[in-house]
Rosetta silent file (secondary structure, phi, psi, omega in degrees, C-alpha in Angstrom):
SEQUENCE: MRDLSADLANSYLRIWSSSDEAALQDVHEVYAPRVNFYGRMLDRRGITAEKMRFVRRWPIRRYSLRPGTTHVNCDPARRSCVVKTLIDWTAAAPRRRQVSRGVSAFELGIGFAGGQPLVIYEGGRVVGRGRL
SCORE:     score description
SCORE:     0.000 S_00000001
   1 L     0.000  -39.000 -178.168  217.248   29.496   66.390 S_00000001
   2 H   -60.948  -49.576 -178.611  216.111   32.818   67.802 S_00000001
   3 H   -66.100  -41.682  178.875  217.407   34.887   64.867 S_00000001
   4 H   -62.276  -37.758  179.136  216.135   32.424   62.259 S_00000001
   5 H   -66.780  -45.372  178.597  212.669   32.499   63.857 S_00000001
   6 H   -63.267  -41.224  178.312  212.513   36.307   63.890 S_00000001
   7 H   -63.559  -40.973  179.538  213.721   36.418   60.276 S_00000001
   8 H   -63.815  -42.412  178.583  211.098   33.872   59.211 S_00000001
   9 H   -62.538  -42.938 -179.477  208.301   35.869   60.856 S_00000001
  10 H   -65.787  -45.888 -179.336  209.469   39.070   59.190 S_00000001
  11 H   -68.344  -34.204  176.257  209.833   37.509   55.724 S_00000001
  12 H   -56.353  -48.287 -179.484  206.450   35.767   56.138 S_00000001
  13 H   -68.434  -36.162  177.888  204.741   39.143   56.605 S_00000001
  14 H   -63.789  -43.339  179.711  206.704   40.699   53.754 S_00000001
  15 H   -66.448  -39.911  179.093  205.635   37.900   51.397 S_00000001
  16 H   -69.934  -13.066  175.169  202.002   38.182   52.504 S_00000001
  17 L   -92.162   -0.345 -176.363  202.186   41.865   51.637 S_00000001
  18 L  -101.674 -145.695 -176.111  203.308   41.044   48.089 S_00000001
  19 L   -71.390  157.200  177.149  201.606   39.277   45.185 S_00000001
  20 H   -60.378  -40.888 -178.405  198.936   36.610   45.573 S_00000001
  21 H   -62.197  -45.567  179.587  201.152   34.091   43.785 S_00000001
  22 H   -64.147  -41.195 -179.169  204.087   34.653   46.133 S_00000001
  23 H   -62.236  -42.727 -178.679  201.811   34.497   49.170 S_00000001
  24 H   -75.116  -34.470  176.359  200.316   31.164   48.124 S_00000001
  25 H   -64.454  -32.371 -179.917  203.661   29.675   47.076 S_00000001
  26 H   -56.321  -32.739 -179.078  204.941   30.576   50.549 S_00000001
  27 H   -55.866  -43.909 -176.040  202.615   27.943   52.053 S_00000001
  28 H   -77.423  -15.612 -177.719  204.629   25.126   50.482 S_00000001
  29 H   -97.663  -30.660 -172.973  207.957   26.640   51.460 S_00000001
  30 H  -115.481  -12.411 -179.183  207.511   27.703   55.082 S_00000001
  31 E   -95.508  143.136  173.124  204.766   25.522   56.589 S_00000001
  32 E   -68.593  165.823  179.752  205.318   22.074   58.079 S_00000001
  33 E   -57.629  -32.869  175.023  203.231   19.198   56.649 S_00000001
  34 E  -132.992  135.304 -172.713  200.726   19.631   59.528 S_00000001
  35 E  -135.640  139.299  168.472  200.183   22.902   61.362 S_00000001
  36 E   -78.752  104.310 -172.902  198.088   24.120   64.268 S_00000001
  37 E  -111.711   99.505 -178.710  196.460   26.953   62.316 S_00000001
  38 L    51.856   45.563  174.487  194.379   29.208   64.557 S_00000001
  39 L    90.972   -2.445  178.828  193.290   26.264   66.701 S_00000001
  40 E  -121.904  140.827  175.551  192.743   23.714   63.921 S_00000001
  41 E   -82.930  119.606 -179.357  195.154   21.067   62.672 S_00000001
  42 E  -128.701  147.879  170.430  195.551   21.552   58.920 S_00000001
  43 E   -88.730  179.009 -176.970  197.803   20.064   56.276 S_00000001
  44 H   -60.904  -35.450  178.136  199.373   22.238   53.578 S_00000001
  45 H   -62.409  -43.945  178.604  196.368   21.717   51.306 S_00000001
  46 H   -64.651  -41.119  177.803  194.032   22.981   54.036 S_00000001
  47 H   -65.747  -41.602  178.312  196.235   25.991   54.746 S_00000001
  48 H   -59.591  -42.690  178.857  196.443   26.760   51.025 S_00000001
  49 H   -62.604  -42.951  178.180  192.632   26.678   50.806 S_00000001
  50 H   -62.473  -46.124 -178.558  192.317   29.043   53.805 S_00000001
  51 H   -66.401  -37.798  178.820  194.904   31.413   52.382 S_00000001
  52 H   -61.481  -43.779  177.749  193.283   31.298   48.906 S_00000001
  53 H   -60.465  -42.089 -179.239  189.936   32.380   50.389 S_00000001
  54 H   -66.554  -43.270  179.716  191.643   35.231   52.196 S_00000001
  55 H   -61.217  -41.440  178.270  193.579   36.340   49.100 S_00000001
  56 H   -65.600  -38.723 -179.162  190.367   36.392   47.057 S_00000001
  57 H   -72.270  -39.374 -176.381  188.553   38.403   49.719 S_00000001
  58 L  -127.890   82.920 -176.141  191.429   40.845   50.304 S_00000001
  59 L   -69.329  -20.231  177.363  193.610   41.105   47.176 S_00000001
  60 E  -114.535  121.248 -176.069  195.652   44.020   48.549 S_00000001
  61 E  -136.613  137.991  175.029  197.391   43.353   51.865 S_00000001
  62 E  -135.088  123.203  178.999  200.057   45.184   53.856 S_00000001
  63 E  -126.712  141.994  174.187  201.513   43.798   57.078 S_00000001
  64 E  -148.910  141.567  175.082  204.359   45.117   59.173 S_00000001
  65 E   -66.122  134.489  175.118  205.874   44.216   62.502 S_00000001
  66 L   -77.558  121.296 -177.402  205.340   46.962   65.036 S_00000001
  67 L   -53.054  137.772  175.370  208.842   48.036   66.117 S_00000001
  68 L    81.226    4.386 -177.337  209.857   46.974   69.607 S_00000001
  69 L  -109.675   -3.235 -175.794  207.087   44.390   70.058 S_00000001
  70 L   -84.700  127.495  176.805  208.726   41.198   68.774 S_00000001
  71 E  -128.936  134.195  179.840  209.676   38.596   71.365 S_00000001
  72 E  -121.080  123.871  175.932  211.150   35.183   70.571 S_00000001
  73 E  -116.895  127.143 -177.298  211.174   32.356   73.108 S_00000001
  74 E  -116.370  149.050  174.991  213.008   29.155   72.208 S_00000001
  75 E  -122.343   93.925 -176.769  212.999   25.677   73.696 S_00000001
  76 L   -57.323  -33.189 -179.421  216.218   23.969   72.573 S_00000001
  77 L   -65.133  -34.556  178.878  215.045   20.601   73.924 S_00000001
  78 L   -93.818   -3.011 -178.598  211.990   20.700   71.648 S_00000001
  79 L    53.235   51.140 -179.881  213.924   22.349   68.799 S_00000001
  80 E  -150.890  159.199  176.008  211.294   25.071   68.470 S_00000001
  81 E  -136.653  156.785  173.206  210.681   28.764   69.030 S_00000001
  82 E  -122.338  126.556  176.381  207.617   30.953   69.359 S_00000001
  83 E  -102.009  124.520  175.817  207.597   34.451   67.875 S_00000001
  84 E  -120.490  132.624 -178.288  205.092   36.859   69.422 S_00000001
  85 E  -157.114  166.402  168.625  204.630   40.336   68.003 S_00000001
  86 E   -99.806  139.041  176.042  202.147   43.040   67.176 S_00000001
  87 E  -123.744  138.384  171.453  201.486   43.635   63.509 S_00000001
  88 E   -93.759  136.989 -175.412  199.930   46.638   61.846 S_00000001
  89 E  -143.755  153.481  171.887  197.870   45.661   58.818 S_00000001
  90 E  -138.669  133.554  176.108  195.709   46.990   56.036 S_00000001
  91 E  -129.310  134.569 -177.304  193.619   44.837   53.714 S_00000001
  92 E  -132.711  148.562  175.379  191.727   46.239   50.742 S_00000001
  93 E  -132.809   87.934 -175.855  189.262   44.966   48.165 S_00000001
  94 H   -55.112  -40.003  179.949  188.904   47.688   45.523 S_00000001
  95 H   -61.564  -34.642  178.186  186.104   45.909   43.646 S_00000001
  96 H   -90.940   -4.665 -177.607  184.036   45.796   46.833 S_00000001
  97 L    55.502   47.153  179.317  185.243   49.268   47.833 S_00000001
  98 E  -126.584  143.333  174.772  186.269   47.997   51.237 S_00000001
  99 E  -136.537  136.073  175.667  189.312   48.632   53.395 S_00000001
 100 E  -128.106  138.906  178.417  190.048   47.113   56.771 S_00000001
 101 E  -146.623  156.658  179.316  192.957   48.085   58.991 S_00000001
 102 E   174.105 -160.107  178.301  194.126   47.468   62.474 S_00000001
 103 E  -133.577  140.550  179.983  196.621   45.847   64.770 S_00000001
 104 E  -130.037  147.203  166.494  196.836   42.185   65.751 S_00000001
 105 E   -82.862  125.974 -171.571  198.703   40.136   68.299 S_00000001
 106 E  -127.323  139.811  178.969  200.416   37.535   66.118 S_00000001
 107 E  -133.914  137.606  171.965  202.218   34.294   66.964 S_00000001
 108 E  -128.226  129.171  171.707  204.253   31.882   64.885 S_00000001
 109 E   -97.402  128.526 -176.410  205.645   28.623   66.208 S_00000001
 110 E  -115.767  125.790  177.912  208.786   27.590   64.353 S_00000001
 111 E  -102.956  143.435 -178.553  210.076   24.012   64.370 S_00000001
 112 L  -120.162   25.013 -176.626  213.695   23.076   63.678 S_00000001
 113 L   -70.717  -31.754 -178.311  213.386   19.288   63.585 S_00000001
 114 L   -97.418 -159.186 -177.057  214.164   19.038   59.856 S_00000001
 115 L   -74.780  -20.113  179.987  216.712   20.637   57.600 S_00000001
 116 L  -138.197  154.822  177.642  215.038   24.057   57.566 S_00000001
 117 L   -67.891  135.579  179.977  212.879   26.046   59.979 S_00000001
 118 E  -132.739  147.273  176.275  209.143   25.518   59.315 S_00000001
 119 E   -71.148  124.265  177.130  205.978   27.051   60.730 S_00000001
 120 E  -113.481  -10.468 -179.965  204.292   24.517   63.021 S_00000001
 121 E  -151.386  136.670  171.406  201.826   26.914   64.655 S_00000001
 122 E  -137.722  131.552  179.621  200.096   30.118   63.586 S_00000001
 123 E  -157.602  172.785  178.040  197.709   32.081   65.736 S_00000001
 124 E   160.894 -178.435  178.974  196.683   35.519   66.791 S_00000001
 125 E  -158.165  150.038  175.663  193.827   37.906   67.325 S_00000001
 126 E   -73.050  130.258  178.461  192.812   41.385   66.329 S_00000001
 127 E  -110.873   -8.610  176.862  193.409   43.836   69.181 S_00000001
 128 E  -169.019  146.511  178.822  192.263   47.013   67.441 S_00000001
 129 E  -126.472  161.559  177.128  190.586   48.150   64.231 S_00000001
 130 L    89.112 -161.852  179.848  190.411   51.360   62.269 S_00000001
 131 L   -72.702  112.250 -178.041  192.956   54.148   62.226 S_00000001
 132 L  -119.415    0.000    0.000  195.498   53.223   64.875 S_00000001
């Protein structure tokens, strides 16, 4: 469970750094039917709407796990793990001539109740902005 959770977090960030289509398709492949998404319970439709707004605002996105900061804690009785890591990110909107960059504390809760691991929780917060 630990390795699958770390792999899911890494691939999640890689996909969100790719095309808009891949990023939005990812919602239907990796999220559970209902997710605690930054403190709100959302279904896949709600998450897709949130992600669509973000993709439109920031069409160019780059995320990467900061080496040495990823920690995975699993609870076998609950069939779930939590991945906590720092991510370095850059988001750009060329039409608006805006770039934002920084580092965030990021968390993904991964559930293993079904046939494949799914995101059941996503949260985090920005811990620094600008050139870091």
